BALOBA-1460 file (C-alpha; in Angstrom, 3 decimals):
// residues 406
<rec num="1" residu="m" x="-20.073" y="9.981" z="-9.291"/>
<rec num="2" residu="a" x="-18.583" y="13.338" z="-10.227"/>
<rec num="3" residu="a" x="-18.787" y="16.034" z="-7.576"/>
<rec num="4" residu="e" x="-21.506" y="17.845" z="-9.514"/>
<rec num="5" residu="h" x="-23.376" y="14.742" z="-10.746"/>
<rec num="6" residu="p" x="-27.071" y="14.873" z="-9.924"/>
<rec num="7" residu="v" x="-28.356" y="12.312" z="-7.458"/>
<rec num="8" residu="t" x="-31.876" y="11.317" z="-6.582"/>
<rec num="9" residu="a" x="-33.253" y="11.741" z="-3.099"/>
<rec num="10" residu="g" x="-35.236" y="8.913" z="-1.623"/>
<rec num="11" residu="s" x="-36.042" y="6.965" z="1.507"/>
<rec num="12" residu="p" x="-33.149" y="5.223" z="3.279"/>
<rec num="13" residu="a" x="-32.805" y="1.587" z="2.311"/>
<rec num="14" residu="q" x="-30.596" y="-1.173" z="3.690"/>
<rec num="15" residu="p" x="-28.897" y="-3.011" z="0.803"/>
<rec num="16" residu="a" x="-25.913" y="-5.156" z="1.712"/>
<rec num="17" residu="h" x="-22.875" y="-3.252" z="0.440"/>
<rec num="18" residu="r" x="-19.449" y="-4.711" z="-0.251"/>
<rec num="19" residu="a" x="-17.673" y="-1.343" z="-0.118"/>
<rec num="20" residu="a" x="-17.847" y="1.899" z="1.829"/>
<rec num="21" residu="y" x="-16.059" y="5.246" z="1.609"/>
<rec num="22" residu="l" x="-16.044" y="7.555" z="4.639"/>
<rec num="23" residu="a" x="-14.777" y="11.127" z="4.785"/>
<rec num="24" residu="f" x="-15.055" y="13.896" z="7.360"/>
<rec num="25" residu="d" x="-15.561" y="16.327" z="4.454"/>
<rec num="26" residu="r" x="-18.578" y="17.991" z="2.937"/>
<rec num="27" residu="f" x="-19.534" y="16.453" z="-0.387"/>
<rec num="28" residu="p" x="-20.181" y="17.785" z="-2.913"/>
<rec num="29" residu="s" x="-18.495" y="21.153" z="-2.489"/>
<rec num="30" residu="s" x="-16.313" y="23.596" z="-4.399"/>
<rec num="31" residu="k" x="-13.161" y="22.355" z="-2.647"/>
<rec num="32" residu="g" x="-10.545" y="20.248" z="-4.362"/>
<rec num="33" residu="s" x="-11.188" y="17.526" z="-1.796"/>
<rec num="34" residu="a" x="-14.624" y="16.979" z="-3.332"/>
<rec num="35" residu="v" x="-13.052" y="16.322" z="-6.733"/>
<rec num="36" residu="h" x="-10.707" y="13.814" z="-5.129"/>
<rec num="37" residu="i" x="-13.488" y="12.097" z="-3.159"/>
<rec num="38" residu="a" x="-15.589" y="11.740" z="-6.305"/>
<rec num="39" residu="q" x="-12.784" y="10.044" z="-8.229"/>
<rec num="40" residu="m" x="-11.683" y="7.707" z="-5.432"/>
<rec num="41" residu="a" x="-15.238" y="6.706" z="-4.522"/>
<rec num="42" residu="d" x="-16.079" y="6.120" z="-8.183"/>
<rec num="43" residu="e" x="-13.205" y="3.657" z="-8.480"/>
<rec num="44" residu="l" x="-14.102" y="1.885" z="-5.239"/>
<rec num="45" residu="f" x="-17.745" y="1.506" z="-6.199"/>
<rec num="46" residu="a" x="-16.890" y="0.421" z="-9.739"/>
<rec num="47" residu="a" x="-14.697" y="-2.338" z="-8.304"/>
<rec num="48" residu="f" x="-17.280" y="-3.614" z="-5.830"/>
<rec num="49" residu="g" x="-20.611" y="-3.060" z="-7.547"/>
<rec num="50" residu="g" x="-21.709" y="0.045" z="-5.673"/>
<rec num="51" residu="g" x="-21.393" y="1.020" z="-2.051"/>
<rec num="52" residu="l" x="-22.018" y="3.427" z="0.782"/>
<rec num="53" residu="l" x="-20.585" y="6.961" z="0.845"/>
<rec num="54" residu="g" x="-20.618" y="8.617" z="4.276"/>
<rec num="55" residu="v" x="-19.693" y="12.314" z="4.323"/>
<rec num="56" residu="l" x="-20.538" y="15.624" z="5.961"/>
<rec num="57" residu="g" x="-23.705" y="17.469" z="5.038"/>
<rec num="58" residu="g" x="-25.088" y="20.889" z="5.812"/>
<rec num="59" residu="g" x="-25.680" y="23.825" z="3.500"/>
<rec num="60" residu="g" x="-28.985" y="22.418" z="2.288"/>
<rec num="61" residu="l" x="-27.603" y="19.027" z="1.249"/>
<rec num="62" residu="p" x="-30.012" y="16.146" z="1.928"/>
<rec num="63" residu="g" x="-29.160" y="13.596" z="4.576"/>
<rec num="64" residu="y" x="-29.821" y="10.682" z="2.228"/>
<rec num="65" residu="q" x="-29.508" y="10.233" z="-1.517"/>
<rec num="66" residu="r" x="-29.338" y="7.270" z="-3.826"/>
<rec num="67" residu="e" x="-27.602" y="7.028" z="-7.192"/>
<rec num="68" residu="g" x="-28.142" y="3.630" z="-8.764"/>
<rec num="69" residu="d" x="-26.233" y="1.075" z="-6.697"/>
<rec num="70" residu="r" x="-24.675" y="3.776" z="-4.498"/>
<rec num="71" residu="e" x="-26.033" y="5.358" z="-1.360"/>
<rec num="72" residu="i" x="-24.936" y="8.711" z="0.022"/>
<rec num="73" residu="v" x="-25.536" y="9.412" z="3.701"/>
<rec num="74" residu="r" x="-24.586" y="12.743" z="5.270"/>
<rec num="75" residu="f" x="-23.830" y="13.699" z="8.839"/>
<rec num="76" residu="g" x="-25.822" y="16.876" z="9.441"/>
<rec num="77" residu="e" x="-25.646" y="17.379" z="13.199"/>
<rec num="78" residu="q" x="-24.642" y="20.928" z="14.114"/>
<rec num="79" residu="v" x="-21.822" y="20.593" z="16.650"/>
<rec num="80" residu="p" x="-19.906" y="23.881" z="17.105"/>
<rec num="81" residu="n" x="-16.664" y="22.447" z="18.504"/>
<rec num="82" residu="l" x="-14.558" y="20.780" z="15.798"/>
<rec num="83" residu="i" x="-13.262" y="17.911" z="17.933"/>
<rec num="84" residu="d" x="-16.710" y="17.210" z="19.358"/>
<rec num="85" residu="r" x="-18.117" y="17.236" z="15.820"/>
<rec num="86" residu="a" x="-15.400" y="14.830" z="14.634"/>
<rec num="87" residu="e" x="-16.107" y="12.430" z="17.499"/>
<rec num="88" residu="a" x="-19.834" y="12.601" z="16.814"/>
<rec num="89" residu="f" x="-19.122" y="11.808" z="13.157"/>
<rec num="90" residu="s" x="-17.159" y="8.706" z="14.206"/>
<rec num="91" residu="a" x="-20.096" y="7.408" z="16.217"/>
<rec num="92" residu="w" x="-22.509" y="8.228" z="13.387"/>
<rec num="93" residu="a" x="-20.274" y="6.433" z="10.856"/>
<rec num="94" residu="a" x="-20.136" y="3.323" z="13.046"/>
<rec num="95" residu="d" x="-23.948" y="3.227" z="13.113"/>
<rec num="96" residu="r" x="-24.192" y="3.609" z="9.324"/>
<rec num="97" residu="l" x="-21.716" y="0.782" z="8.725"/>
<rec num="98" residu="r" x="-23.308" y="-1.690" z="11.142"/>
<rec num="99" residu="p" x="-25.915" y="-3.092" z="8.669"/>
<rec num="100" residu="h" x="-23.129" y="-3.916" z="6.189"/>
<rec num="101" residu="l" x="-20.557" y="-5.615" z="8.423"/>
<rec num="102" residu="a" x="-21.416" y="-9.105" z="7.181"/>
<rec num="103" residu="t" x="-20.885" y="-8.218" z="3.504"/>
<rec num="104" residu="l" x="-18.319" y="-5.411" z="3.603"/>
<rec num="105" residu="e" x="-15.034" y="-6.260" z="1.853"/>
<rec num="106" residu="v" x="-13.282" y="-2.892" z="1.676"/>
<rec num="107" residu="c" x="-13.745" y="0.295" z="3.656"/>
<rec num="108" residu="h" x="-11.845" y="3.305" z="2.313"/>
<rec num="109" residu="v" x="-11.364" y="6.123" z="4.832"/>
<rec num="110" residu="r" x="-9.939" y="9.621" z="4.468"/>
<rec num="111" residu="d" x="-9.120" y="10.811" z="8.004"/>
<rec num="112" residu="p" x="-8.699" y="9.463" z="11.542"/>
<rec num="113" residu="w" x="-12.313" y="10.132" z="12.538"/>
<rec num="114" residu="s" x="-13.562" y="8.108" z="9.591"/>
<rec num="115" residu="a" x="-10.948" y="5.427" z="10.259"/>
<rec num="116" residu="l" x="-11.464" y="4.936" z="13.996"/>
<rec num="117" residu="p" x="-14.838" y="3.132" z="13.913"/>
<rec num="118" residu="v" x="-13.596" y="1.017" z="11.011"/>
<rec num="119" residu="v" x="-10.206" y="-0.159" z="12.311"/>
<rec num="120" residu="a" x="-11.222" y="-0.559" z="15.969"/>
<rec num="121" residu="r" x="-13.280" y="-3.709" z="15.385"/>
<rec num="122" residu="d" x="-11.225" y="-6.808" z="16.223"/>
<rec num="123" residu="d" x="-13.785" y="-9.027" z="14.495"/>
<rec num="124" residu="r" x="-13.773" y="-7.178" z="11.179"/>
<rec num="125" residu="r" x="-13.956" y="-9.247" z="8.007"/>
<rec num="126" residu="y" x="-13.138" y="-6.370" z="5.663"/>
<rec num="127" residu="r" x="-9.937" y="-4.627" z="4.574"/>
<rec num="128" residu="v" x="-9.225" y="-0.980" z="5.349"/>
<rec num="129" residu="v" x="-7.593" y="1.517" z="2.981"/>
<rec num="130" residu="y" x="-6.550" y="4.714" z="4.782"/>
<rec num="131" residu="e" x="-6.080" y="7.602" z="2.369"/>
<rec num="132" residu="v" x="-3.793" y="10.308" z="3.790"/>
<rec num="133" residu="n" x="-3.917" y="13.665" z="2.026"/>
<rec num="134" residu="g" x="-2.866" y="15.495" z="5.167"/>
<rec num="135" residu="l" x="-2.400" y="14.890" z="8.877"/>
<rec num="136" residu="p" x="-4.847" y="16.793" z="11.105"/>
<rec num="137" residu="s" x="-2.285" y="16.821" z="13.917"/>
<rec num="138" residu="i" x="-0.112" y="19.018" z="11.681"/>
<rec num="139" residu="e" x="-2.736" y="20.948" z="9.726"/>
<rec num="140" residu="m" x="-4.780" y="21.930" z="12.769"/>
<rec num="141" residu="a" x="-1.757" y="23.680" z="14.244"/>
<rec num="142" residu="h" x="-2.160" y="26.151" z="11.339"/>
<rec num="143" residu="t" x="-5.940" y="26.304" z="10.970"/>
<rec num="144" residu="w" x="-6.924" y="25.994" z="14.646"/>
<rec num="145" residu="p" x="-4.223" y="27.995" z="16.474"/>
<rec num="146" residu="w" x="-5.971" y="27.767" z="19.845"/>
<rec num="147" residu="a" x="-5.609" y="23.963" z="19.853"/>
<rec num="148" residu="s" x="-3.463" y="22.931" z="22.801"/>
<rec num="149" residu="p" x="-0.311" y="20.821" z="22.350"/>
<rec num="150" residu="a" x="-2.041" y="18.108" z="24.405"/>
<rec num="151" residu="a" x="-5.009" y="18.034" z="21.999"/>
<rec num="152" residu="l" x="-2.729" y="17.826" z="18.963"/>
<rec num="153" residu="a" x="-0.744" y="15.036" z="20.630"/>
<rec num="154" residu="k" x="-3.959" y="13.062" z="21.173"/>
<rec num="155" residu="i" x="-4.882" y="13.491" z="17.513"/>
<rec num="156" residu="a" x="-1.392" y="12.341" z="16.485"/>
<rec num="157" residu="e" x="-1.822" y="9.235" z="18.647"/>
<rec num="158" residu="l" x="-5.202" y="8.570" z="17.025"/>
<rec num="159" residu="e" x="-3.551" y="8.857" z="13.604"/>
<rec num="160" residu="r" x="-0.832" y="6.371" z="14.599"/>
<rec num="161" residu="y" x="-3.420" y="3.908" z="15.896"/>
<rec num="162" residu="c" x="-5.515" y="4.077" z="12.722"/>
<rec num="163" residu="l" x="-2.510" y="3.868" z="10.407"/>
<rec num="164" residu="a" x="-1.136" y="0.857" z="12.254"/>
<rec num="165" residu="r" x="-4.430" y="-1.034" z="12.016"/>
<rec num="166" residu="s" x="-5.093" y="-0.242" z="8.344"/>
<rec num="167" residu="d" x="-4.287" y="-2.786" z="5.640"/>
<rec num="168" residu="a" x="-3.019" y="-0.229" z="3.109"/>
<rec num="169" residu="v" x="-2.196" y="3.469" z="3.230"/>
<rec num="170" residu="v" x="-2.730" y="5.545" z="0.092"/>
<rec num="171" residu="v" x="-0.914" y="8.870" z="-0.395"/>
<rec num="172" residu="p" x="-0.921" y="11.387" z="-3.276"/>
<rec num="173" residu="s" x="2.765" y="12.357" z="-3.031"/>
<rec num="174" residu="r" x="6.146" y="10.893" z="-2.109"/>
<rec num="175" residu="v" x="6.658" y="13.714" z="0.396"/>
<rec num="176" residu="i" x="3.612" y="12.586" z="2.373"/>
<rec num="177" residu="a" x="4.812" y="8.988" z="2.102"/>
<rec num="178" residu="g" x="8.116" y="10.043" z="3.673"/>
<rec num="179" residu="a" x="6.321" y="11.828" z="6.501"/>
<rec num="180" residu="l" x="4.362" y="8.669" z="7.293"/>
<rec num="181" residu="e" x="7.474" y="6.490" z="7.188"/>
<rec num="182" residu="r" x="9.062" y="8.814" z="9.758"/>
<rec num="183" residu="r" x="6.012" y="8.132" z="11.924"/>
<rec num="184" residu="g" x="6.626" y="4.408" z="11.719"/>
<rec num="185" residu="v" x="4.382" y="3.323" z="8.839"/>
<rec num="186" residu="p" x="6.189" y="0.567" z="6.896"/>
<rec num="187" residu="a" x="7.132" y="1.635" z="3.382"/>
<rec num="188" residu="g" x="5.649" y="-1.567" z="1.973"/>
<rec num="189" residu="k" x="2.250" y="-0.632" z="3.336"/>
<rec num="190" residu="i" x="2.175" y="2.741" z="1.532"/>
<rec num="191" residu="a" x="0.915" y="3.074" z="-2.045"/>
<rec num="192" residu="l" x="1.390" y="6.195" z="-4.173"/>
<rec num="193" residu="v" x="-1.857" y="7.229" z="-5.881"/>
<rec num="194" residu="p" x="-1.221" y="10.745" z="-7.231"/>
<rec num="195" residu="n" x="-3.888" y="13.328" z="-7.779"/>
<rec num="196" residu="g" x="-4.979" y="13.670" z="-11.371"/>
<rec num="197" residu="a" x="-6.855" y="15.870" z="-13.799"/>
<rec num="198" residu="p" x="-8.658" y="15.447" z="-17.083"/>
<rec num="199" residu="v" x="-7.025" y="17.022" z="-20.121"/>
<rec num="200" residu="p" x="-9.892" y="19.268" z="-21.195"/>
<rec num="201" residu="g" x="-10.913" y="20.458" z="-24.598"/>
<rec num="202" residu="p" x="-11.543" y="24.132" z="-25.402"/>
<rec num="203" residu="a" x="-13.591" y="25.971" z="-22.772"/>
<rec num="204" residu="p" x="-15.748" y="29.046" z="-23.420"/>
<rec num="205" residu="r" x="-14.336" y="32.273" z="-22.059"/>
<rec num="206" residu="p" x="-16.049" y="33.168" z="-18.763"/>
<rec num="207" residu="a" x="-18.515" y="36.018" z="-18.967"/>
<rec num="208" residu="g" x="-16.868" y="39.231" z="-17.845"/>
<rec num="209" residu="a" x="-13.356" y="37.829" z="-17.932"/>
<rec num="210" residu="p" x="-10.631" y="40.517" z="-18.225"/>
<rec num="211" residu="d" x="-8.544" y="40.592" z="-21.384"/>
<rec num="212" residu="r" x="-5.360" y="39.705" z="-19.440"/>
<rec num="213" residu="y" x="-5.379" y="38.126" z="-16.010"/>
<rec num="214" residu="l" x="-3.470" y="35.955" z="-13.612"/>
<rec num="215" residu="v" x="-5.464" y="33.305" z="-11.782"/>
<rec num="216" residu="y" x="-5.310" y="31.757" z="-8.336"/>
<rec num="217" residu="v" x="-7.477" y="28.734" z="-7.542"/>
<rec num="218" residu="g" x="-7.992" y="27.316" z="-4.067"/>
<rec num="219" residu="a" x="-8.663" y="28.002" z="-0.431"/>
<rec num="220" residu="m" x="-7.532" y="30.814" z="1.840"/>
<rec num="221" residu="q" x="-5.541" y="29.017" z="4.569"/>
<rec num="222" residu="p" x="-2.252" y="30.722" z="5.482"/>
<rec num="223" residu="w" x="-0.188" y="27.940" z="3.915"/>
<rec num="224" residu="q" x="-1.728" y="28.664" z="0.491"/>
<rec num="225" residu="g" x="0.293" y="31.885" z="0.267"/>
<rec num="226" residu="v" x="-2.407" y="34.191" z="-1.103"/>
<rec num="227" residu="d" x="-0.806" y="37.029" z="0.860"/>
<rec num="228" residu="v" x="2.481" y="36.367" z="-0.952"/>
<rec num="229" residu="l" x="0.650" y="36.478" z="-4.283"/>
<rec num="230" residu="l" x="-0.979" y="39.819" z="-3.456"/>
<rec num="231" residu="r" x="2.402" y="41.310" z="-2.520"/>
<rec num="232" residu="a" x="3.844" y="40.017" z="-5.782"/>
<rec num="233" residu="f" x="0.911" y="41.419" z="-7.746"/>
<rec num="234" residu="a" x="1.527" y="44.828" z="-6.207"/>
<rec num="235" residu="r" x="4.949" y="44.746" z="-7.924"/>
<rec num="236" residu="l" x="3.282" y="44.322" z="-11.314"/>
<rec num="237" residu="a" x="1.325" y="47.579" z="-11.181"/>
<rec num="238" residu="d" x="3.196" y="48.909" z="-14.224"/>
<rec num="239" residu="l" x="1.652" y="46.261" z="-16.511"/>
<rec num="240" residu="p" x="-1.411" y="47.900" z="-18.070"/>
<rec num="241" residu="g" x="-4.689" y="46.037" z="-17.951"/>
<rec num="242" residu="l" x="-3.344" y="43.074" z="-15.990"/>
<rec num="243" residu="r" x="-5.764" y="41.779" z="-13.355"/>
<rec num="244" residu="l" x="-5.739" y="39.018" z="-10.785"/>
<rec num="245" residu="v" x="-8.709" y="36.637" z="-10.585"/>
<rec num="246" residu="v" x="-9.039" y="34.699" z="-7.330"/>
<rec num="247" residu="c" x="-11.287" y="31.631" z="-7.637"/>
<rec num="248" residu="a" x="-11.728" y="30.902" z="-3.945"/>
<rec num="249" residu="s" x="-13.168" y="27.574" z="-2.859"/>
<rec num="250" residu="v" x="-14.444" y="29.132" z="0.386"/>
<rec num="251" residu="p" x="-17.342" y="31.500" z="1.116"/>
<rec num="252" residu="e" x="-16.724" y="35.237" z="0.813"/>
<rec num="253" residu="r" x="-16.574" y="35.779" z="4.574"/>
<rec num="254" residu="r" x="-13.489" y="33.540" z="4.779"/>
<rec num="255" residu="a" x="-11.577" y="35.867" z="2.467"/>
<rec num="256" residu="k" x="-11.899" y="39.001" z="4.622"/>
<rec num="257" residu="p" x="-8.280" y="39.009" z="5.884"/>
<rec num="258" residu="v" x="-6.733" y="38.739" z="2.422"/>
<rec num="259" residu="r" x="-9.187" y="41.268" z="0.963"/>
<rec num="260" residu="r" x="-8.147" y="43.730" z="3.650"/>
<rec num="261" residu="l" x="-4.520" y="43.051" z="2.712"/>
<rec num="262" residu="a" x="-5.327" y="43.784" z="-0.948"/>
<rec num="263" residu="e" x="-6.733" y="47.153" z="0.128"/>
<rec num="264" residu="r" x="-3.644" y="47.979" z="2.194"/>
<rec num="265" residu="l" x="-1.401" y="47.061" z="-0.732"/>
<rec num="266" residu="g" x="-3.393" y="49.249" z="-3.126"/>
<rec num="267" residu="v" x="-4.334" y="46.402" z="-5.473"/>
<rec num="268" residu="a" x="-7.974" y="45.836" z="-4.467"/>
<rec num="269" residu="d" x="-9.298" y="47.594" z="-7.582"/>
<rec num="270" residu="r" x="-7.312" y="45.202" z="-9.798"/>
<rec num="271" residu="v" x="-8.438" y="41.958" z="-8.127"/>
<rec num="272" residu="d" x="-11.600" y="40.080" z="-9.132"/>
<rec num="273" residu="w" x="-13.008" y="37.649" z="-6.565"/>
<rec num="274" residu="r" x="-15.049" y="34.580" z="-7.437"/>
<rec num="275" residu="f" x="-16.323" y="32.406" z="-4.588"/>
<rec num="276" residu="t" x="-17.364" y="28.731" z="-4.452"/>
<rec num="277" residu="l" x="-17.688" y="28.352" z="-8.194"/>
<rec num="278" residu="p" x="-18.701" y="24.988" z="-9.669"/>
<rec num="279" residu="h" x="-15.687" y="23.044" z="-10.825"/>
<rec num="280" residu="h" x="-16.436" y="23.445" z="-14.547"/>
<rec num="281" residu="e" x="-16.504" y="27.229" z="-14.144"/>
<rec num="282" residu="v" x="-13.141" y="27.201" z="-12.383"/>
<rec num="283" residu="a" x="-11.766" y="25.182" z="-15.298"/>
<rec num="284" residu="a" x="-12.895" y="27.902" z="-17.715"/>
<rec num="285" residu="w" x="-11.152" y="30.615" z="-15.670"/>
<rec num="286" residu="l" x="-7.994" y="28.521" z="-15.701"/>
<rec num="287" residu="a" x="-8.122" y="27.901" z="-19.439"/>
<rec num="288" residu="h" x="-8.113" y="31.593" z="-20.380"/>
<rec num="289" residu="a" x="-5.573" y="32.912" z="-17.858"/>
<rec num="290" residu="q" x="-2.191" y="34.293" z="-18.850"/>
<rec num="291" residu="v" x="-0.567" y="32.562" z="-15.862"/>
<rec num="292" residu="s" x="-1.792" y="30.325" z="-13.035"/>
<rec num="293" residu="v" x="-0.040" y="30.941" z="-9.723"/>
<rec num="294" residu="a" x="0.385" y="28.490" z="-6.808"/>
<rec num="295" residu="p" x="2.287" y="30.483" z="-4.138"/>
<rec num="296" residu="l" x="2.417" y="27.779" z="-1.430"/>
<rec num="297" residu="t" x="4.389" y="28.831" z="1.638"/>
<rec num="298" residu="g" x="7.451" y="27.108" z="3.028"/>
<rec num="299" residu="c" x="5.749" y="26.125" z="6.299"/>
<rec num="300" residu="a" x="5.957" y="22.763" z="8.076"/>
<rec num="301" residu="r" x="2.597" y="21.767" z="6.681"/>
<rec num="302" residu="n" x="3.920" y="21.996" z="3.115"/>
<rec num="303" residu="l" x="7.508" y="20.896" z="3.735"/>
<rec num="304" residu="d" x="7.486" y="18.271" z="6.490"/>
<rec num="305" residu="q" x="4.060" y="16.783" z="5.937"/>
<rec num="306" residu="g" x="3.877" y="17.627" z="2.257"/>
<rec num="307" residu="c" x="0.926" y="18.313" z="-0.007"/>
<rec num="308" residu="a" x="-0.357" y="17.372" z="-3.447"/>
<rec num="309" residu="p" x="-1.633" y="20.611" z="-5.007"/>
<rec num="310" residu="l" x="-4.520" y="19.783" z="-7.301"/>
<rec num="311" residu="k" x="-4.459" y="23.389" z="-8.546"/>
<rec num="312" residu="v" x="-1.039" y="22.790" z="-10.120"/>
<rec num="313" residu="i" x="-2.118" y="19.591" z="-11.870"/>
<rec num="314" residu="e" x="-5.341" y="21.128" z="-13.184"/>
<rec num="315" residu="s" x="-3.479" y="24.217" z="-14.436"/>
<rec num="316" residu="m" x="-0.974" y="22.045" z="-16.271"/>
<rec num="317" residu="a" x="-3.782" y="19.980" z="-17.789"/>
<rec num="318" residu="a" x="-5.535" y="23.157" z="-18.949"/>
<rec num="319" residu="g" x="-2.444" y="24.234" z="-20.870"/>
<rec num="320" residu="v" x="-1.928" y="27.455" z="-18.904"/>
<rec num="321" residu="p" x="1.606" y="28.477" z="-17.849"/>
<rec num="322" residu="v" x="2.251" y="27.790" z="-14.163"/>
<rec num="323" residu="v" x="4.373" y="29.627" z="-11.608"/>
<rec num="324" residu="a" x="4.585" y="27.761" z="-8.307"/>
<rec num="325" residu="s" x="6.634" y="27.623" z="-5.144"/>
<rec num="326" residu="d" x="9.729" y="25.453" z="-5.319"/>
<rec num="327" residu="l" x="8.665" y="22.813" z="-2.789"/>
<rec num="328" residu="p" x="9.445" y="19.079" z="-2.876"/>
<rec num="329" residu="a" x="5.796" y="18.127" z="-3.450"/>
<rec num="330" residu="v" x="5.542" y="20.545" z="-6.386"/>
<rec num="331" residu="r" x="8.775" y="19.217" z="-7.898"/>
<rec num="332" residu="e" x="7.068" y="15.824" z="-8.108"/>
<rec num="333" residu="l" x="4.690" y="17.374" z="-10.618"/>
<rec num="334" residu="l" x="6.785" y="19.693" z="-12.769"/>
<rec num="335" residu="d" x="10.369" y="20.527" z="-13.654"/>
<rec num="336" residu="d" x="11.505" y="24.134" z="-13.536"/>
<rec num="337" residu="r" x="11.818" y="25.733" z="-16.982"/>
<rec num="338" residu="v" x="10.466" y="22.536" z="-18.576"/>
<rec num="339" residu="h" x="6.815" y="22.445" z="-17.488"/>
<rec num="340" residu="g" x="6.594" y="25.766" z="-15.654"/>
<rec num="341" residu="r" x="8.526" y="28.116" z="-13.406"/>
<rec num="342" residu="l" x="9.454" y="27.357" z="-9.800"/>
<rec num="343" residu="v" x="10.404" y="30.148" z="-7.398"/>
<rec num="344" residu="p" x="11.521" y="30.185" z="-3.759"/>
<rec num="345" residu="a" x="8.566" y="30.117" z="-1.383"/>
<rec num="346" residu="d" x="7.567" y="33.269" z="0.506"/>
<rec num="347" residu="r" x="9.456" y="35.601" z="-1.863"/>
<rec num="348" residu="p" x="7.028" y="38.092" z="-3.458"/>
<rec num="349" residu="a" x="9.777" y="39.748" z="-5.494"/>
<rec num="350" residu="e" x="10.899" y="36.434" z="-6.993"/>
<rec num="351" residu="l" x="7.316" y="35.446" z="-7.680"/>
<rec num="352" residu="a" x="6.606" y="38.759" z="-9.451"/>
<rec num="353" residu="r" x="9.761" y="38.409" z="-11.530"/>
<rec num="354" residu="a" x="8.843" y="34.904" z="-12.738"/>
<rec num="355" residu="i" x="5.320" y="36.046" z="-13.666"/>
<rec num="356" residu="r" x="6.717" y="39.064" z="-15.506"/>
<rec num="357" residu="i" x="9.086" y="36.887" z="-17.550"/>
<rec num="358" residu="l" x="6.266" y="34.608" z="-18.705"/>
<rec num="359" residu="l" x="4.167" y="37.626" z="-19.674"/>
<rec num="360" residu="e" x="7.045" y="39.205" z="-21.588"/>
<rec num="361" residu="y" x="7.973" y="35.996" z="-23.426"/>
<rec num="362" residu="p" x="4.638" y="34.485" z="-24.499"/>
<rec num="363" residu="d" x="6.165" y="31.986" z="-26.939"/>
<rec num="364" residu="e" x="8.251" y="30.440" z="-24.173"/>
<rec num="365" residu="a" x="5.243" y="30.494" z="-21.864"/>
<rec num="366" residu="r" x="3.173" y="28.608" z="-24.434"/>
<rec num="367" residu="a" x="5.953" y="26.034" z="-24.880"/>
<rec num="368" residu="l" x="6.111" y="25.427" z="-21.115"/>
<rec num="369" residu="a" x="2.340" y="25.052" z="-20.985"/>
<rec num="370" residu="a" x="2.282" y="22.586" z="-23.887"/>
<rec num="371" residu="r" x="4.935" y="20.387" z="-22.274"/>
<rec num="372" residu="a" x="3.048" y="20.532" z="-18.974"/>
<rec num="373" residu="r" x="-0.164" y="19.444" z="-20.663"/>
<rec num="374" residu="d" x="1.674" y="16.518" z="-22.280"/>
<rec num="375" residu="r" x="3.107" y="15.587" z="-18.867"/>
<rec num="376" residu="i" x="-0.394" y="15.297" z="-17.412"/>
<rec num="377" residu="a" x="-1.732" y="13.338" z="-20.373"/>
<rec num="378" residu="a" x="1.179" y="10.880" z="-20.148"/>
<rec num="379" residu="g" x="0.812" y="9.945" z="-16.500"/>
<rec num="380" residu="l" x="-1.236" y="12.218" z="-14.261"/>
<rec num="381" residu="t" x="-4.820" y="11.910" z="-15.406"/>
<rec num="382" residu="w" x="-7.497" y="10.584" z="-13.077"/>
<rec num="383" residu="g" x="-7.484" y="7.453" z="-15.207"/>
<rec num="384" residu="h" x="-3.870" y="6.802" z="-14.177"/>
<rec num="385" residu="s" x="-4.715" y="7.515" z="-10.536"/>
<rec num="386" residu="r" x="-7.720" y="5.232" z="-10.521"/>
<rec num="387" residu="a" x="-5.738" y="2.402" z="-12.107"/>
<rec num="388" residu="a" x="-3.193" y="2.671" z="-9.269"/>
<rec num="389" residu="l" x="-5.985" y="2.647" z="-6.687"/>
<rec num="390" residu="a" x="-7.642" y="-0.369" z="-8.331"/>
<rec num="391" residu="e" x="-4.374" y="-2.245" z="-7.943"/>
<rec num="392" residu="v" x="-4.377" y="-1.449" z="-4.214"/>
<rec num="393" residu="y" x="-7.867" y="-2.918" z="-3.896"/>
<rec num="394" residu="r" x="-6.876" y="-6.041" z="-5.861"/>
<rec num="395" residu="t" x="-3.790" y="-6.556" z="-3.715"/>
<rec num="396" residu="i" x="-5.440" y="-6.298" z="-0.314"/>
<rec num="397" residu="t" x="-8.467" y="-8.428" z="-1.231"/>
<rec num="398" residu="r" x="-6.491" y="-11.278" z="-2.786"/>
<rec num="399" residu="r" x="-7.498" y="-14.632" z="-1.339"/>
<rec num="400" residu="d" x="-6.007" y="-18.137" z="-1.407"/>
<rec num="401" residu="d" x="-7.744" y="-21.251" z="-2.736"/>
<rec num="402" residu="e" x="-9.601" y="-21.671" z="0.552"/>
<rec num="403" residu="g" x="-10.964" y="-18.130" z="0.504"/>
<rec num="404" residu="r" x="-8.626" y="-16.705" z="3.149"/>
<rec num="405" residu="w" x="-6.999" y="-13.289" z="2.839"/>
<rec num="406" residu="c" x="-3.498" y="-13.534" z="1.362"/>
C-alpha cells in the first residue's frame, strides 16, 4: 500500500480484521510520515492477511476506501483546536476498532492519541506495538509555542501511560531509544526498526530543472534548519548559475516566513520552490542535484529526543552527495568523509564551506555518494526495515502449546 497507490472507494463493510494500524496523521500526503506509514502498514497487513488503517482525512480524501483485504477509514471532523481534535480522534478510533475486538491480534499505533483507546482496555486480547518517531510532549513545544507547561506535562503523562501498557515499542533510531529509556521504558521492550529507502534506478530530469542546483527536501518547522540553509546559500553567491531547489512537503502558505527570509538575504531570485510534490517527483529532484542538504538544528527536539531523517536516507539511496548537521541521529546513518559531509549544526558558514568543497571536488563528491548508496543497499532499505518489524510481530504474538501468549 504505497502512499500513492490507488485505492477504490466503496461502502463501509465490517470484516473481522486480525490487525489494525492507527495514526494521527493524514494519509496519503507529501510528508515523509506518509511514506513511513505505507511501509509499516504494508508489513503489518502482509503478516496478518489484511487489516484496518485508521488515519486523518481532509483535503478531499474520502472517509472510507477499500483495497483488497485492507480497509482505510479516515477521521474527517473539523476540530480547530489541536488537542480537542486529537481527543476526538481517540474516541473515533475506539469506535472503529470495536467491531474487530474479538479477532484483533495486533494493533500498531503511531502516537499517544492512537494508542490510548487501544491500551486502555483491560480485557484486550490483542498485542500493541507503539511506534515512536517523536514525542508530542517535546515536539509541540516547538510547533505549538502557546502550549502551556501544564498541557505539555499532561501529554507527557499520556505518553508514559501508553508506553507502559504497550507490548513492544518500535523506534527508528538509537537516539530515540535512549530518550525513551530515560523516561523509564525498559530497554528490552524497545526494538530498533530504522527508516529505509529504495535504491532507485535512473530518474528522468525534472522539467525546468536548473543546470546546477542544491536541493532541500522536507517540512518547514524551525528544527529543520531551512533558515540556516538560506544563510549558507547567501555565502555561495559567487558561484555562477548555482540555484537552490526547496521541495517542501507543506503547502505554500506554510513557507511564508522562510520566503521572507530569502528576500531579506537577497537570495530569493536564486531559490526555486516546489510544494507538496508526489514522492516520485521529489525523488527525481534528488537524483539530479549537485548536493542534498539536511541542515537540522541543534535543538532539544533533535538532540535529546532524536530524529530519523528520511531525507538523508533517501538522498544517500539516490546517489547524491549529502551535507548534513553533525547530530547523533545523523551519525547513525553516515560517517563523515566516508558517506557524506557532516558539519556543526546552526553554523551557516561551516555549511556553506562544506557545500563549496563538494562542488569544487566533484570526483570526491561522487565517491562519497557511491559509498552512501552502497551503505543503504547493504542495510537500510525498506526491505531491511520491514524484516525487523516482522520479527517484532512474530515475537509478541508467540504462543505456547495451549495457545497462550508467551
